[in-house]
Each structure stands twice: as C-alpha cells, then as structure tokens.
ZATI-9056 format. One line per field, with one value per residue: residue in one letter; residue number from 1; x, y, z of N, C-alpha, C in turn. Coordinates in steps of 0.001 Angstrom, whole numbers, plus 500000, padded with zeros to 6 digits. Example, Ala and Ser with C-alpha at 12.3 -4.5 7.8 and 13.67 -1.06 7.14 Angstrom:
ZATI-9056
r <- A, S
k <- 1, 2
n_x <- 513190, 512850
n_y <- 494310, 497750
n_z <- 507800, 507080
ca_x <- 512300, 513670
ca_y <- 495500, 498940
ca_z <- 507800, 507140
c_x <- 513200, 512900
c_y <- 496700, 500030
c_z <- 507800, 507870
//
This chain:
ZATI-9056
r <- M, L, E, G, F, L, R, R, D, R, A, N, R, A, V, I, C, D, Y, V, S, M, E, M, Y, K, G, D, P, V, V, A, A, P, K, S, M, M, I, L, A, K, Y, P, E, Q, V, V, V, L, K, S, T, V, N, S, V, R, N, P, G, W, K, Q, G, L, S, D, R, L, I, D, H, N, Q, T, K, E, F, A, T, Y, A, N, L, V, S, E, Q, P, L, R, D, S, V, R, Q, Q, L, T, Q, M, G, I, I, A, A, S, H, F, E, R, V, L, H, D, A, E, G, L, S, S, V, F, S, N, I, V, S, L, F, D, K, K, K, L, E, E, F, R, I, D, A, A, P, Y, S, K, E, T, V, V, A, F, L, D, L, V, Y, K, L, T, A, V, T, F, E, N, H, P, S, K, P, K, S, P, S, E, G, D, E, V, N, T, F, T, F, R, Y, V, L, C, A, T, L, L, W, K, R, W, I, K, G, G, R, Q, N, S, I, A, P, K, H, L, V, N, D, L, A, D, A, N, I, A, A, Y, A, T, F, F, D, G, I, L, S, N, D, N, R, L, N, S, L, Y, S, E, A, R, S, I, L, S, L, L, G, A, P, E
k <- 1, 2, 3, 4, 5, 6, 7, 8, 9, 10, 11, 12, 13, 14, 15, 16, 17, 18, 19, 20, 21, 22, 23, 24, 25, 26, 27, 28, 29, 30, 31, 32, 33, 34, 35, 36, 37, 38, 39, 40, 41, 42, 43, 44, 45, 46, 47, 48, 49, 50, 51, 52, 53, 54, 55, 56, 57, 58, 59, 60, 61, 62, 63, 64, 65, 66, 67, 68, 69, 70, 71, 72, 73, 74, 75, 76, 77, 78, 79, 80, 81, 82, 83, 84, 85, 86, 87, 88, 89, 90, 91, 92, 93, 94, 95, 96, 97, 98, 99, 100, 101, 102, 103, 104, 105, 106, 107, 108, 109, 110, 111, 112, 113, 114, 115, 116, 117, 118, 119, 120, 121, 122, 123, 124, 125, 126, 127, 128, 129, 130, 131, 132, 133, 134, 135, 136, 137, 138, 139, 140, 141, 142, 143, 144, 145, 146, 147, 148, 149, 150, 151, 152, 153, 154, 155, 156, 157, 158, 159, 160, 161, 162, 163, 164, 165, 166, 167, 168, 169, 170, 171, 172, 173, 174, 175, 176, 177, 178, 179, 180, 181, 182, 183, 184, 185, 186, 187, 188, 189, 190, 191, 192, 193, 194, 195, 196, 197, 198, 199, 200, 201, 202, 203, 204, 205, 206, 207, 208, 209, 210, 211, 212, 213, 214, 215, 216, 217, 218, 219, 220, 221, 222, 223, 224, 225, 226, 227, 228, 229, 230, 231, 232, 233, 234, 235, 236, 237, 238, 239, 240, 241, 242, 243, 244, 245, 246, 247, 248, 249, 250, 251, 252, 253, 254, 255, 256, 257, 258
n_x <- 576102, 577896, 576235, 574137, 574955, 576174, 573708, 572212, 573142, 573926, 576120, 577388, 580738, 583026, 585882, 588612, 591694, 595190, 596011, 593554, 592397, 594244, 593702, 591514, 592300, 593757, 594223, 591472, 590982, 589759, 587099, 586880, 587021, 584593, 582559, 583505, 583219, 580318, 578678, 579511, 579648, 576892, 577199, 578974, 579773, 580211, 582657, 585765, 588970, 592386, 595922, 598863, 600329, 602982, 603393, 601969, 603293, 605285, 603787, 603416, 603607, 601607, 598894, 596586, 594725, 595047, 593662, 592847, 595240, 595619, 594481, 593625, 592948, 592480, 592249, 589651, 588052, 587735, 586598, 583860, 583879, 585467, 584498, 581981, 583007, 584098, 581719, 580345, 579045, 579063, 582620, 584603, 586993, 589421, 589177, 589448, 592085, 593246, 592688, 593565, 596490, 596618, 596164, 598608, 600667, 599091, 599840, 602675, 603261, 602480, 604058, 606468, 606033, 605805, 608757, 610129, 608750, 609704, 612124, 611608, 610338, 612611, 613063, 611206, 611396, 613783, 613362, 611839, 614233, 614415, 612306, 611751, 611327, 609044, 607629, 606696, 605445, 603141, 602110, 601764, 599137, 598076, 597503, 596037, 594709, 598201, 601227, 603014, 605424, 605523, 603851, 605356, 607874, 606908, 605728, 607959, 609321, 607754, 608219, 611059, 611389, 609761, 611302, 613266, 612431, 611452, 614333, 615242, 613559, 612660, 611390, 612499, 611640, 610737, 611964, 609804, 608369, 609489, 606867, 604924, 605216, 603230, 601079, 601723, 601700, 603358, 604164, 601537, 601095, 603334, 602847, 600416, 601396, 603087, 601396, 600285, 602219, 602152, 600144, 601076, 603217, 601205, 599794, 601834, 603569, 605484, 608030, 608158, 606656, 604618, 605876, 604025, 601388, 602151, 602243, 599438, 599143, 600337, 599384, 596659, 597386, 598093, 595537, 594317, 595734, 595538, 592874, 592707, 593019, 590801, 587244, 587065, 586612, 584686, 583567, 583597, 585248, 586519, 588920, 590434, 588833, 589569, 591960, 592249, 590949, 592358, 594578, 593696, 592705, 594946, 596647, 595188, 595464, 597996, 597082, 596899, 594880, 591475
n_y <- 236035, 234327, 233454, 232073, 229940, 228854, 228685, 226587, 224182, 222330, 220960, 222079, 223704, 226608, 227246, 228719, 230492, 231691, 234133, 235173, 235722, 237545, 239659, 240676, 241584, 243982, 247130, 248648, 246548, 245863, 246945, 245863, 243134, 242262, 242864, 241123, 238475, 238360, 237002, 234353, 233987, 232825, 230215, 228694, 226019, 225081, 226046, 225988, 226118, 226510, 225486, 227487, 229150, 228677, 226013, 224679, 224287, 222073, 219803, 216403, 215279, 213361, 211022, 209920, 211779, 214404, 217157, 217086, 217096, 219674, 221143, 222712, 221347, 222283, 225014, 225329, 223759, 225590, 227756, 228253, 229550, 231733, 233175, 233664, 235451, 237689, 238680, 239830, 242782, 245387, 245092, 243054, 244257, 242434, 241299, 243498, 244268, 241878, 241910, 244266, 243410, 241489, 243130, 244398, 242199, 241432, 243743, 243795, 241592, 242230, 244387, 242785, 241000, 242755, 243636, 241720, 241186, 243183, 242389, 240007, 241059, 241742, 238991, 237415, 239135, 238172, 235680, 235841, 235543, 233100, 232212, 231836, 234251, 233278, 231807, 233425, 235263, 233690, 233818, 236809, 237202, 235594, 232817, 230461, 227203, 226357, 225900, 222622, 222704, 225291, 224741, 222681, 223955, 225843, 223980, 222840, 224974, 225518, 223233, 223328, 226087, 225299, 223102, 224750, 226519, 224629, 224351, 226429, 227507, 229203, 227260, 224833, 222701, 218966, 217639, 216400, 213225, 211569, 212605, 213076, 215704, 217655, 217659, 218808, 221779, 223716, 223226, 223928, 226301, 227747, 227458, 228701, 231446, 231235, 231295, 233541, 235474, 234900, 236198, 238513, 238990, 239129, 241400, 242930, 244091, 242184, 243236, 245283, 245423, 246779, 246800, 246548, 245708, 243230, 242324, 242042, 240487, 237843, 237486, 236502, 234308, 232384, 232167, 230839, 228633, 226972, 226845, 224913, 222464, 222047, 222576, 224883, 228420, 230702, 233687, 236939, 238115, 237645, 237714, 236027, 233879, 233021, 232492, 230335, 228275, 228093, 226550, 224626, 223065, 222143, 221200, 218728, 217641, 217088, 214937, 215167, 214923, 215658
n_z <- 086081, 087657, 089714, 088544, 087414, 089952, 091196, 089317, 089561, 091920, 092026, 090660, 090529, 091856, 091046, 092332, 091760, 092823, 091737, 091270, 093286, 094364, 092963, 094242, 096697, 095721, 095345, 097769, 099911, 101927, 101017, 098691, 099143, 100379, 098557, 096296, 097591, 097691, 096286, 096040, 098762, 099568, 098258, 099615, 099881, 097375, 096538, 095393, 096478, 095169, 095553, 095920, 093153, 093425, 094940, 093493, 090877, 091853, 091603, 090366, 086918, 086656, 085320, 086998, 089126, 088733, 088779, 091219, 092722, 092757, 094349, 097462, 100399, 102924, 102954, 101059, 102770, 104727, 103807, 103997, 106656, 106180, 104161, 105553, 107452, 106230, 104788, 106784, 108070, 110291, 109489, 111226, 113676, 113622, 111328, 109504, 109828, 108876, 106021, 105328, 105579, 103784, 101126, 101095, 100830, 098144, 096743, 097088, 095544, 093260, 092459, 092032, 090142, 088167, 088067, 087646, 084641, 083191, 082541, 081255, 078722, 077304, 076393, 075430, 073176, 071984, 071159, 069028, 066931, 066878, 064586, 061338, 058438, 057032, 058827, 060752, 059698, 059307, 061873, 062085, 060441, 061464, 060115, 060240, 060022, 060894, 059162, 058898, 059468, 061098, 063214, 064549, 065504, 067089, 068965, 069911, 070810, 072791, 074706, 075068, 076323, 078769, 080233, 080650, 082709, 084485, 085116, 086300, 088360, 091521, 093456, 092764, 091481, 090680, 087633, 084957, 084362, 080680, 078752, 080705, 080795, 079584, 081664, 083801, 085679, 085174, 082077, 080935, 081647, 080308, 077472, 077568, 078004, 075876, 073844, 073884, 073288, 070826, 069795, 070330, 068213, 066465, 066707, 066457, 068313, 069407, 070142, 071626, 073926, 076669, 080154, 082305, 080695, 080015, 082512, 083230, 080538, 081735, 084068, 082908, 081637, 083763, 084740, 082779, 082119, 084447, 084296, 082329, 083607, 084707, 083821, 081997, 082018, 083671, 082561, 081197, 079499, 076373, 075408, 077057, 077357, 074935, 074791, 076858, 075177, 072979, 073919, 075539, 073325, 071771, 074135, 074019, 071359, 072019, 073499, 076142, 078956, 079593
ca_x <- 576668, 578439, 575220, 573228, 575945, 575882, 572296, 571509, 573281, 574592, 577021, 578742, 581925, 583765, 587425, 589573, 593143, 595680, 595963, 592027, 592088, 595035, 593057, 590444, 593428, 594410, 593156, 591428, 590454, 588499, 585985, 586878, 586835, 583066, 581839, 584026, 582690, 578899, 577935, 580280, 579317, 575982, 577331, 580182, 580099, 580280, 583799, 587016, 590210, 593571, 597024, 599157, 601167, 604286, 603115, 601463, 604580, 605975, 603004, 604048, 602817, 600999, 597383, 596246, 594533, 595684, 593276, 592784, 596437, 596002, 593236, 594236, 591747, 592069, 591268, 588483, 587256, 587298, 586007, 582373, 584291, 586166, 583169, 581155, 583475, 584470, 580276, 579890, 578892, 580383, 583568, 585268, 588462, 590474, 588955, 590009, 593368, 593859, 592328, 594506, 597494, 596316, 596178, 599751, 600917, 599069, 600921, 604179, 603614, 602614, 605160, 607528, 605881, 606241, 609743, 610328, 608392, 610683, 613472, 610646, 610005, 613587, 613497, 610544, 611970, 614820, 612522, 611682, 614955, 614060, 611669, 612061, 609961, 607521, 606602, 606559, 604120, 601870, 601827, 601011, 598178, 596828, 597098, 595835, 595908, 599702, 602116, 603380, 607167, 605473, 603587, 606834, 608706, 606261, 605727, 609279, 609929, 607118, 609113, 612353, 610771, 608977, 612124, 614110, 611408, 611720, 615774, 615610, 612503, 613500, 611050, 613314, 610488, 611388, 611198, 608631, 609069, 609441, 605351, 604356, 605205, 601527, 600268, 602168, 601134, 604474, 603959, 600462, 601530, 604345, 601834, 599246, 601968, 603810, 600329, 599930, 603279, 602071, 599337, 601538, 603116, 600099, 599277, 603054, 604226, 606608, 609560, 608060, 605459, 604973, 605613, 602141, 600412, 602885, 601719, 598148, 598910, 601112, 598189, 595599, 598221, 597940, 594263, 593882, 596508, 594416, 591369, 592554, 593081, 589177, 586010, 586856, 586594, 583539, 584180, 583190, 586650, 586554, 590229, 590681, 587960, 589941, 593458, 591946, 590340, 592998, 595169, 592644, 592786, 596433, 596344, 594024, 595901, 599151, 596935, 596444, 593470, 590367
ca_y <- 234923, 233401, 233423, 231289, 229082, 228175, 228257, 226045, 222826, 222127, 219820, 222990, 224590, 227909, 227063, 229967, 230347, 232580, 235090, 235401, 235879, 238526, 240726, 240599, 242298, 244693, 248468, 248448, 245108, 246193, 247396, 245212, 241899, 241746, 243231, 240031, 237373, 238551, 235649, 233285, 233550, 232125, 228818, 228372, 224416, 224947, 226733, 225196, 226715, 226051, 225584, 228736, 228552, 228125, 224903, 223846, 223765, 220953, 218470, 215776, 215139, 211911, 211617, 209799, 212693, 215407, 218277, 217029, 217586, 221362, 221541, 223274, 220707, 222877, 226270, 224860, 223168, 226591, 228772, 228958, 230478, 232826, 233654, 234413, 236560, 238594, 239341, 240557, 244151, 246075, 243969, 243143, 244851, 241614, 241195, 244447, 244142, 240826, 242038, 245174, 242945, 240731, 243838, 244838, 241194, 241276, 244875, 243801, 240272, 242495, 245041, 241982, 240467, 243797, 243931, 240399, 241819, 243757, 241182, 239075, 241810, 241171, 237442, 237365, 239746, 237375, 234451, 235866, 235327, 231621, 231797, 232632, 235012, 232540, 231441, 234805, 236011, 233197, 234381, 237948, 237174, 234578, 231886, 228939, 226124, 226740, 224875, 221571, 223212, 226103, 223749, 221890, 225114, 226451, 223084, 222835, 226623, 225509, 222256, 224087, 226901, 224401, 222691, 226100, 226838, 223807, 223815, 227977, 227778, 228992, 226109, 223564, 221353, 217613, 217730, 215712, 212419, 212142, 212281, 213667, 217226, 217962, 217354, 219840, 223263, 224598, 223330, 224572, 228005, 228075, 226805, 229880, 232633, 231361, 231846, 235153, 235916, 234780, 237317, 239785, 239174, 239203, 242783, 243364, 243996, 241411, 243933, 246423, 245043, 247493, 245750, 246455, 245061, 241950, 241399, 241522, 239005, 236648, 236811, 235354, 232680, 231785, 231369, 229866, 227345, 226455, 226508, 223483, 221198, 222027, 222819, 226300, 229861, 231594, 235041, 237594, 238525, 237077, 237527, 235098, 232664, 232280, 231875, 228984, 227315, 227830, 226023, 223427, 222281, 222315, 219884, 217515, 216887, 216275, 213739, 215736, 214136, 216729
ca_z <- 085311, 088437, 090707, 087479, 087602, 091163, 091625, 088375, 089717, 093192, 091678, 089479, 091439, 091337, 091521, 092413, 091846, 093441, 090905, 091262, 094899, 094709, 092303, 094644, 097379, 094824, 096077, 099288, 100128, 102800, 100340, 097477, 099411, 100630, 097291, 095487, 098141, 097775, 095624, 096153, 100089, 099283, 098289, 100017, 100050, 095916, 096221, 095344, 096459, 094903, 096387, 095521, 091874, 093740, 095298, 091874, 090126, 092528, 091549, 089311, 085827, 086640, 084844, 088053, 090373, 088239, 089382, 092842, 093673, 092670, 095529, 098795, 100635, 104269, 102828, 100396, 103870, 105497, 102594, 104295, 107844, 105791, 103377, 106465, 108405, 105083, 104632, 108172, 108197, 110008, 109627, 112790, 113655, 113156, 109851, 108825, 109702, 107928, 104781, 104984, 105149, 102507, 100207, 101055, 100388, 096967, 095935, 096771, 094468, 091867, 092084, 092073, 088962, 087227, 088057, 086705, 083648, 082258, 081815, 080603, 077758, 076106, 076461, 073960, 071773, 071374, 070975, 067515, 066054, 066463, 063623, 060095, 058429, 056863, 060425, 061540, 058651, 059511, 063035, 061758, 059688, 061835, 059233, 060850, 060579, 060483, 058211, 059894, 060246, 062095, 064315, 065107, 065937, 067820, 070237, 070365, 071950, 074552, 075091, 075495, 077604, 079947, 080660, 081437, 083691, 085651, 085787, 086839, 089029, 092727, 094207, 092468, 091264, 090276, 086143, 084951, 083238, 079457, 078079, 081649, 080948, 079071, 082461, 084799, 085572, 084352, 080639, 080603, 081907, 079389, 076613, 077707, 077638, 074462, 072839, 074077, 072550, 068832, 069382, 070378, 066670, 065240, 066905, 066133, 069654, 070091, 070564, 072373, 075033, 077874, 081423, 082974, 079741, 080241, 084074, 082729, 079828, 082552, 084855, 081945, 081163, 084645, 084710, 081428, 082760, 085830, 083841, 081451, 084606, 085178, 082729, 081650, 082333, 083622, 082039, 080020, 078914, 075234, 075090, 078332, 076891, 073673, 075170, 077616, 074296, 071889, 075083, 075626, 071670, 071755, 074781, 073559, 070267, 072571, 074276, 077748, 079676, 079340
c_x <- 576981, 577262, 574388, 573772, 575956, 574619, 571673, 571566, 574010, 575962, 578140, 579812, 582502, 584947, 588222, 590933, 593944, 595685, 594361, 591958, 593080, 594189, 592075, 591121, 593642, 593348, 593091, 590466, 589555, 586958, 585637, 586566, 585387, 582467, 582235, 583457, 581296, 578441, 578443, 580192, 577748, 575832, 578640, 580679, 580655, 581562, 585020, 588223, 591306, 594598, 597600, 600022, 602629, 604296, 602367, 602433, 605177, 605167, 603744, 603237, 602029, 599632, 596303, 595958, 595278, 595056, 593516, 593960, 596674, 594961, 594075, 592953, 591368, 591614, 589937, 587550, 586597, 586772, 584608, 582611, 584451, 585036, 582213, 581898, 583887, 582703, 579406, 579914, 578357, 581595, 584097, 586653, 589602, 590542, 589574, 591530, 593989, 593399, 593403, 595952, 597805, 596614, 597752, 600565, 601061, 599896, 602003, 604384, 603222, 603558, 606407, 607526, 606179, 607725, 610416, 609962, 608977, 611682, 612664, 610634, 611120, 613386, 612461, 610519, 613153, 614244, 612447, 612551, 614792, 613058, 611832, 610908, 608602, 606784, 606156, 605387, 603006, 601216, 600852, 599860, 597462, 596467, 596801, 594508, 597130, 600191, 602562, 604693, 606612, 604952, 604450, 607580, 608094, 605776, 606835, 609662, 609136, 607856, 609787, 612023, 610385, 610561, 613534, 613771, 611630, 612815, 615904, 614459, 613077, 612540, 611469, 612475, 611192, 610779, 610488, 609225, 608847, 607727, 604684, 604392, 603809, 600847, 600724, 601798, 602321, 604073, 602757, 600324, 602234, 603296, 601051, 599970, 602830, 602576, 599796, 601073, 602874, 600929, 599605, 602244, 602359, 599425, 600852, 603350, 604837, 607709, 609168, 606541, 605816, 604920, 604531, 601122, 601052, 602862, 600468, 598239, 599339, 599844, 597096, 596293, 598289, 596402, 594083, 594490, 595784, 593558, 591497, 592601, 591399, 588120, 585878, 586736, 585331, 583709, 583526, 583804, 586828, 588261, 590706, 590180, 588861, 591174, 593274, 591254, 591449, 594354, 594839, 592782, 594349, 596960, 595932, 595135, 597429, 598813, 596731, 594990, 592705, 590349
c_y <- 233587, 232741, 231941, 230366, 227930, 227435, 226910, 224429, 222782, 221598, 220863, 223494, 225651, 227472, 228724, 229647, 231471, 234059, 235996, 236283, 237322, 239828, 241178, 241755, 243467, 246267, 248506, 247471, 245158, 246617, 246454, 243512, 241534, 241970, 241803, 238925, 237120, 237044, 234390, 232845, 232800, 230684, 228406, 226722, 224159, 225776, 225727, 226104, 226163, 226055, 226702, 228349, 227920, 226549, 223858, 223479, 222345, 219836, 218116, 215584, 213727, 212046, 211398, 211193, 213830, 216947, 218413, 217544, 218867, 221730, 221626, 222505, 221630, 224247, 225955, 224458, 224584, 227690, 229375, 229932, 232091, 233932, 234602, 236027, 237789, 239431, 239942, 242180, 244680, 245126, 244104, 243810, 243951, 241165, 241946, 244478, 242935, 240820, 243481, 244708, 241976, 241468, 244349, 243761, 241134, 242258, 244378, 242559, 241036, 243313, 244040, 241273, 241429, 244127, 242724, 240744, 242348, 243206, 240387, 239926, 241491, 239653, 236962, 237938, 238756, 236358, 234743, 235419, 233901, 230933, 232697, 233254, 234513, 232314, 232572, 235633, 235028, 233707, 235589, 238171, 236127, 233379, 230488, 228392, 226452, 225562, 223819, 221921, 224400, 225261, 223418, 222810, 225545, 225368, 223000, 223887, 226293, 224689, 222514, 225084, 226421, 223796, 223624, 226817, 225923, 223994, 225466, 228302, 227849, 227984, 225087, 222776, 220562, 217991, 216364, 214253, 212448, 211536, 212818, 215009, 217886, 218052, 218207, 221327, 224109, 224485, 224199, 226190, 228323, 228155, 228576, 231046, 232660, 231866, 233013, 235691, 235890, 235606, 238522, 240228, 239344, 240864, 243783, 244671, 243367, 242303, 245364, 246530, 246087, 246416, 245622, 245708, 243395, 241366, 241036, 240406, 237635, 236060, 235948, 234404, 231890, 231330, 230684, 228317, 226222, 225799, 225029, 221977, 220784, 222008, 224257, 227351, 230237, 232952, 235793, 238374, 237771, 236559, 236344, 233765, 231953, 231751, 230212, 228121, 227065, 226614, 224457, 222285, 221622, 220937, 218713, 216770, 216194, 215155, 214231, 215326, 215671, 216627
c_z <- 086465, 089197, 089724, 087585, 088653, 091583, 090729, 088871, 091059, 093178, 091180, 090946, 090891, 091812, 091295, 092865, 092880, 092792, 090911, 092529, 094941, 094093, 093178, 096113, 097082, 095569, 097493, 099528, 101214, 102401, 099343, 097663, 099740, 099744, 096388, 096033, 098026, 097318, 095983, 098246, 100187, 098932, 098261, 099773, 098280, 095275, 096418, 095376, 096154, 095419, 095264, 094069, 092334, 094200, 094389, 091217, 090523, 092135, 090282, 087890, 085709, 086440, 086286, 089075, 090055, 088654, 090795, 093292, 093897, 093685, 096807, 099334, 102096, 103701, 102052, 101700, 104489, 104980, 103540, 106054, 107348, 105095, 104311, 107329, 107318, 104797, 105618, 107751, 109582, 110407, 110689, 112588, 113127, 111738, 109049, 108659, 108951, 106633, 104228, 104494, 103672, 101235, 100202, 100629, 098770, 096264, 095833, 095909, 093309, 091639, 091552, 090357, 088062, 087049, 086920, 085150, 082529, 081941, 080393, 078660, 076659, 075682, 075198, 072907, 071420, 070847, 069318, 066603, 065796, 065169, 062775, 059579, 058161, 057763, 061156, 060650, 058913, 060786, 062792, 061324, 060060, 060704, 059549, 059908, 059924, 059686, 059090, 060523, 061096, 063455, 064881, 065543, 067069, 069125, 070628, 071048, 072964, 075004, 075910, 076812, 078741, 080795, 081270, 082711, 084971, 086179, 086608, 088176, 090339, 093561, 093831, 092414, 090481, 088782, 085809, 084004, 081867, 079218, 079509, 081769, 080495, 080462, 083606, 084386, 084975, 082958, 080495, 081109, 080664, 078501, 076419, 077425, 076453, 073179, 073078, 073028, 071085, 068802, 069552, 069065, 066098, 065455, 066883, 067164, 070540, 070359, 071422, 073241, 076547, 079122, 082005, 081959, 080120, 081411, 083821, 081979, 081051, 083676, 083967, 081798, 082539, 085093, 083952, 081584, 083468, 085246, 082862, 082281, 085249, 083788, 082052, 082414, 082123, 083617, 080922, 079115, 077707, 074824, 075985, 077791, 075785, 073681, 075812, 076178, 073407, 072912, 075077, 074368, 071833, 072797, 074299, 072395, 071093, 073519, 075873, 078097, 079823, 081234
//
C-alpha cells in the first residue's frame, strides 16, 4: 500500500513522526530498521520527517504555516543519506552501533511512557465522575449523534485538559491565544486521547485500563494527532483510521483548517 501510494504520484509524501520511528527501533533495530526502510529508501525525495513531539508542542497555533512548522527540514533533507546507509548490506559497523544506540533510546522512552501510564489510568478513571449517568450511557451504547449537553461536556473536558497540559508540560510551551487552541498539537493530541477514553467507556474498561494497553493507545493518539495536520493515515489499522476520522470531523466542526 505504501509503495503504491508513493509510486502513483511523485507529489505524494510519506510523513514520518517520532512514534513511528521509535516503533522501528524497538526490538532489534539492526534487523528491523533495514526492513522498515526498504520501501521508503526507494523514494527518499518523497519522505517528510517531523520534529519530535517535545518540539511540536512548542509550536504556536497560528493558522499560517501550520503543518510546515511541524516539519524537521534538516532531517527531511538528510533522509536520503540515512536511508542509503541503513539499506546497505552488510551494514557498516558505525551504522550498526548507531542503530543499536537508537534501540536503547527507544526502549528507554517506552519504559518511561509505561511508567507515566500507570498514573494516567487513575486520571482517566477520575474523569468519569465529571459525567452523569445519562452522558456515560450515551458513550457506552455509542448513541451518536450525542445530545448537545454531552457534546458540550466532552469538548469542555478537552479544552480543560489541554489547558492543564500546557501548564504542566516539562518543556513549558507558551499557551496559545484564545481561538488558536485547536491548531496546536497539544489540543489535537488531547482530543485524540479523550476520544480513546470514550471508547474505553464503551468497552467498559475506563476503570481498569492496563498500562501496557494505555501505552499503545497513547501512541495511536500521537500518530492520529499528527495526521490531522496533513492528509490522513496510510494504515490497515481500522481502529487508528477511525480515531483519525473522528478527530478530524470534530476539528472541522470547531473551525480548524484542513
């Protein structure tokens, strides 16, 4: 599917965010990285590499240049060199060493996320108390379109969680001007994470979310949030595709640019 997309039109671009890259470095990156790069290495000029999430949260919510500000232009320019080095067989010793180091960094990151997820489980459980039984029942039976009261309560929660995230984020990003929130990565990530929380309610898991599953869901939220700044997700994962579509629909209703 990826190769068909890139081959079909030279104007098509594959956009790579940090969570996608880190998935490649999990396990044995010396084996996984060359396989993961096999198709992209054929079309290096059509690959766009994004900034890390830590840097993306610092981007202001101005509409002009919205997606361009997320792009790491240096890494994008150097991608062809990277792809060639990773595709060489046998790999150079220096490349093997660097890939091994990237694997260690990726593993450390996911361990940290797993640790943080243990605390997030209780946070999402406490959020349930903000919704009365009628609203929760709408989520459980997936009674879309939801009532106006439920929609207002859901969006109010997203805006509040976004404000708290800006306030407590370790990189200390500047809070956006009123009306620009929907254009920030933080808002869109929180929106996707809260949509996943709504799904947990439907599945009856809102009070017992295993940290391991929460990590996977938050990775999906990260990828879907980035996708809302571009043209969607190229994936066979129906759950991830659905998350993106729902988030994009809500953003459109809130006036966020396509």
